[in-house]
Wavefront OBJ file of the C-alpha trace (Angstrom):
o trace
v -23.471 7.441 -3.336
v -21.123 5.443 -5.490
v -21.184 2.543 -3.054
v -24.980 2.634 -2.788
v -25.360 2.521 -6.562
v -22.906 -0.389 -6.858
v -24.746 -2.368 -4.192
v -28.164 -1.687 -5.737
v -27.745 -2.118 -9.507
v -30.631 -1.213 -11.834
v -32.591 0.332 -8.941
v -34.049 3.730 -9.805
v -32.936 6.141 -7.064
v -34.426 9.623 -6.796
v -32.293 12.687 -6.140
v -34.509 13.358 -3.124
v -33.420 10.036 -1.616
v -29.743 10.979 -1.860
v -30.480 14.532 -0.738
v -32.210 13.316 2.427
v -29.689 10.562 3.049
v -26.633 12.814 2.870
v -28.271 16.100 3.944
v -27.165 17.866 0.767
v -28.846 20.089 -1.785
v -30.060 18.444 -4.979
v -27.716 20.653 -6.990
v -24.733 19.227 -5.074
v -26.065 15.692 -5.499
v -26.344 16.259 -9.273
v -22.735 17.482 -9.455
v -21.477 14.482 -7.484
v -23.466 12.082 -9.674
v -21.882 13.637 -12.762
v -18.450 12.844 -11.301
v -19.493 9.271 -10.478
v -20.941 8.823 -13.964
v -17.743 9.999 -15.640
v -15.524 7.876 -13.368
v -17.555 4.697 -13.834
v -17.616 5.056 -17.607
v -13.897 5.886 -17.859
v -12.970 2.863 -15.733
v -15.470 0.526 -17.405
v -17.341 -0.087 -14.152
v -20.750 0.466 -15.674
v -23.229 3.088 -16.781
v -25.126 5.715 -14.808
v -28.458 6.337 -16.514
v -30.684 9.316 -15.759
v -34.475 9.174 -15.884
v -35.992 12.678 -16.143
v -39.246 13.839 -14.568
v -40.798 14.037 -11.126
v -40.755 10.236 -10.764
v -37.278 9.939 -12.242
v -33.799 9.609 -10.807
v -30.618 7.715 -11.577
v -29.739 4.043 -11.809
v -26.452 2.157 -12.079
v -26.381 -0.442 -14.852
v -23.484 -2.972 -14.819
v -21.677 -3.091 -18.145
v -18.426 -4.594 -19.423
v -16.502 -2.784 -22.133
v -15.576 -4.885 -25.212
v -11.837 -4.706 -24.474
v -12.305 -5.993 -20.927
v -14.680 -8.676 -22.191
v -12.137 -9.885 -24.726
v -9.460 -10.064 -22.022
v -11.762 -12.017 -19.709
v -12.803 -14.464 -22.432
v -9.158 -15.041 -23.362
v -8.393 -15.849 -19.712
v -11.168 -18.401 -19.235
v -10.487 -19.838 -22.704
v -6.943 -20.611 -21.558
v -8.154 -22.124 -18.289
v -10.760 -24.370 -19.938
v -8.286 -25.505 -22.631
v -6.477 -27.689 -20.089
v -6.634 -31.288 -21.407
v -7.138 -32.611 -17.864
v -10.605 -31.040 -17.804
v -11.989 -33.605 -20.243
v -13.988 -36.248 -18.373
v -15.213 -39.661 -19.612
v -18.038 -39.219 -22.096
v -16.625 -35.945 -23.408
v -17.861 -33.841 -20.486
v -15.813 -30.867 -19.333
v -14.979 -30.081 -15.707
v -15.954 -26.474 -14.927
v -16.850 -26.596 -11.231
v -13.659 -24.898 -10.048
v -14.179 -21.949 -12.408
v -17.853 -21.668 -11.503
v -16.811 -21.644 -7.850
v -14.453 -18.698 -8.241
v -16.039 -15.447 -6.979
v -13.921 -13.345 -9.350
v -14.780 -15.347 -12.457
v -18.453 -15.489 -11.496
v -18.522 -11.733 -10.920
v -16.968 -11.052 -14.320
v -19.182 -13.574 -16.093
v -22.231 -12.030 -14.454
v -21.229 -8.552 -15.610
v -20.590 -9.750 -19.140
v -23.876 -11.616 -19.477
v -25.947 -8.747 -18.083
v -24.298 -6.320 -20.509
v -26.659 -7.705 -23.144
v -29.718 -6.557 -21.202
v -29.017 -2.906 -20.396
v -32.544 -1.723 -21.146
v -34.422 -5.019 -20.864
v -36.855 -5.415 -17.950
v -36.098 -8.705 -16.163
v -37.993 -10.036 -13.159
v -36.088 -13.241 -12.410
v -33.205 -15.487 -13.440
v -33.896 -19.207 -13.870
v -31.485 -22.126 -13.836
v -31.531 -25.888 -13.387
v -30.096 -27.566 -10.306
v -27.253 -27.805 -9.577
v -24.160 -26.712 -11.520
v -25.762 -23.632 -13.028
v -26.719 -22.196 -9.633
v -23.534 -20.165 -8.928
v -23.604 -18.532 -12.372
v -27.328 -17.790 -12.117
v -26.785 -16.200 -8.720
v -23.954 -14.057 -10.106
v -26.167 -12.842 -12.955
v -29.078 -12.231 -10.577
v -26.803 -10.138 -8.356
v -25.865 -7.921 -11.293
v -29.510 -7.584 -12.309
v -30.684 -7.159 -8.702
v -33.493 -9.695 -9.186
v -34.316 -13.093 -7.589
v -33.139 -16.357 -9.120
v -35.159 -19.565 -9.140
v -33.925 -23.145 -9.326
v -35.700 -25.775 -11.411
v -35.424 -29.293 -9.969
v -35.793 -32.727 -11.481
v -38.022 -33.910 -8.634
v -40.643 -32.418 -6.341
v -39.659 -31.690 -2.745
v -42.054 -31.471 0.180
v -40.359 -28.310 1.437
v -41.147 -26.507 -1.837
v -44.917 -26.800 -1.541
v -47.143 -27.169 -4.641
v -45.073 -27.614 -7.807
v -45.564 -27.017 -11.523
v -43.901 -29.752 -13.581
v -43.288 -30.344 -17.279
v -41.846 -33.160 -19.356
v -39.098 -32.413 -21.848
v -37.025 -34.330 -24.366
v -33.262 -34.386 -23.897
v -31.430 -33.590 -27.105
v -28.568 -36.058 -26.803
v -30.100 -39.205 -25.272
v -33.657 -38.633 -26.576
v -35.064 -39.505 -23.160
v -38.140 -37.918 -21.676
v -37.239 -36.181 -18.424
v -39.211 -34.180 -15.886
v -38.495 -30.829 -14.229
v -40.462 -28.928 -11.628
v -40.651 -25.507 -10.002
v -42.480 -24.374 -6.888
v -45.553 -22.251 -7.589
v -44.271 -19.749 -5.033
v -40.886 -19.345 -6.733
v -42.018 -17.388 -9.777
v -44.766 -14.807 -10.119
v -47.147 -15.329 -13.053
v -46.277 -13.173 -16.048
v -42.616 -12.758 -15.084
v -39.946 -11.821 -17.613
v -37.265 -14.480 -17.156
v -33.616 -14.768 -18.167
v -32.476 -18.415 -18.366
v -28.863 -19.091 -17.337
v -26.937 -22.383 -17.310
v -23.361 -23.567 -17.068
v -23.125 -25.788 -20.164
v -25.338 -26.551 -23.141
v -25.103 -29.233 -25.799
v -28.359 -29.899 -27.607
v -30.331 -27.527 -25.395
v -33.012 -29.932 -24.170
v -32.808 -28.775 -20.550
v -33.043 -25.124 -21.546
v -35.967 -25.868 -23.836
v -37.653 -27.556 -20.878
v -37.125 -24.432 -18.757
v -38.611 -22.304 -21.530
v -41.706 -24.513 -21.447
v -41.860 -24.142 -17.678
v -41.761 -20.339 -17.953
v -44.724 -20.479 -20.305
v -46.617 -22.575 -17.748
v -46.304 -19.551 -15.455
v -47.577 -17.340 -18.304
v -44.154 -15.715 -18.350
v -41.822 -14.546 -21.086
v -38.271 -15.737 -21.764
v -36.253 -12.591 -22.480
v -33.033 -14.477 -23.243
v -30.801 -17.496 -22.650
v -27.144 -17.380 -21.605
v -24.639 -20.155 -20.930
v -21.048 -20.190 -19.743
v -20.091 -22.652 -22.475
v -21.792 -24.504 -25.316
v -20.560 -27.704 -26.887
v -20.760 -29.311 -30.287
v -23.920 -31.336 -30.841
v -25.374 -33.188 -33.814
v -28.790 -32.034 -32.628
v -29.460 -28.420 -31.619
v -32.916 -27.715 -30.235
v -32.520 -23.941 -29.997
v -30.440 -21.274 -31.695
v -31.264 -18.111 -29.759
v -28.720 -18.010 -26.930
v -25.528 -16.310 -25.777
v -22.440 -18.408 -24.995
v -19.192 -17.113 -23.525
v -17.215 -20.115 -24.797
v -17.556 -22.772 -27.494
v -16.073 -26.122 -26.382
v -15.542 -29.288 -28.406
v -14.320 -32.685 -27.218
v -13.961 -36.111 -28.863
v -12.337 -34.439 -31.847
v -11.272 -36.349 -34.953
v -7.876 -34.649 -34.783
v -7.019 -36.597 -31.660
v -6.619 -33.575 -29.414
v -8.650 -33.836 -26.205
v -10.317 -30.418 -26.253
v -10.778 -27.331 -28.413
v -11.969 -24.090 -26.809
v -12.922 -20.957 -28.718
v -14.769 -17.731 -27.859
v -18.522 -18.174 -28.065
v -20.999 -15.917 -29.805
v -20.997 -13.408 -26.918
v -19.403 -10.623 -29.003
v -22.044 -10.800 -31.708
v -24.922 -11.084 -29.243
v -23.764 -8.455 -26.737
v -21.735 -5.999 -28.795
v -23.269 -6.586 -32.219
v -19.990 -7.645 -33.798
v -18.209 -10.848 -34.659
v -15.290 -10.069 -32.421
v -15.005 -7.865 -29.333
v -12.585 -5.097 -30.073
l 1 2 3 4 5 6 7 8 9 10 11 12 13 14 15 16 17 18 19 20 21 22 23 24 25 26 27 28 29 30 31 32 33 34 35 36 37 38 39 40 41 42 43 44 45 46 47 48 49 50 51 52 53 54 55 56 57 58 59 60 61 62 63 64 65 66 67 68 69 70 71 72 73 74 75 76 77 78 79 80 81 82 83 84 85 86 87 88 89 90 91 92 93 94 95 96 97 98 99 100 101 102 103 104 105 106 107 108 109 110 111 112 113 114 115 116 117 118 119 120 121 122 123 124 125 126 127 128 129 130 131 132 133 134 135 136 137 138 139 140 141 142 143 144 145 146 147 148 149 150 151 152 153 154 155 156 157 158 159 160 161 162 163 164 165 166 167 168 169 170 171 172 173 174 175 176 177 178 179 180 181 182 183 184 185 186 187 188 189 190 191 192 193 194 195 196 197 198 199 200 201 202 203 204 205 206 207 208 209 210 211 212 213 214 215 216 217 218 219 220 221 222 223 224 225 226 227 228 229 230 231 232 233 234 235 236 237 238 239 240 241 242 243 244 245 246 247 248 249 250 251 252 253 254 255 256 257 258 259 260 261 262 263 264 265 266 267 268
C-alpha cells in the first residue's frame, strides 16, 4: 500500500480498492494505513490525508518539512555559488543541476509543498530548460505537463499563439501551445528554471487565459536581479545576482520559498 500511494500521489484511493487488491478486511486496511501515515509523517516523506464518506478514501500528498527544505536549499545554494557558473551576459549555468534526478526530485517535492490542498490540472513550462523541473513537479502532483514553444510545429496540430513583451530586451516575442495540449478551463501551475523580469512567465499566463484557464501559481528554481519586474506573485527557491558592483562574480541567497510555502521568512 505504501508503494502504491508513493507511485500515485494525490490520487484518492478508496479502502475498498485496497481491500480487494490485497484480499484484506477494511478494518485491517485502516490499521495498516494508520501505520503508513505515522511513518511517512515521522520521516518527512509526506502526508496521508483521509476523505470521509462513501465516496472517500485516502490520498498521499508529497510534502517537505521545513528543516529538510532548509538543508536542501543550503546545498543547492552552495552548488550555484560556484564562480565558474557565470556565463557571458550575466547568465548562470544550471543545466547540470536541472539534469540531476535527485535534485529535481527534491525541488519537485519542495515546490508542490505549497499546493497541498490546491486542485491543479496541469503544469506549464517554456521550452527547453524548464522542462526537467516541470516534469519533476508534474510527477509529484500526478498531473500532465505542457510545453510552450516559440514556434508552431506541424506535428503539434492547430496552435494557440500569443505575443508577449520581454522584460529585459523590450522585444515582442511569440509563444504557442497546441490546442490539444491543454483542456479549456484548466487550473495551471507555471514552472520555469530561471526568471529575471518575468516576461516569459507573463506570456504563459496570457496563454493560459486564452484557454479560459486559471493560473494557480508560479514557481521558479532561481530568480535574478532585474531593473524591471513584470510580476511579483511567484515562488523562487534561490535568488541569484551577477554583474555585482562589488566585483564578485555571483551572489546566491535563499529565495522567498520559506515565506511562500511555510508562511515564514526563514525555514526553521
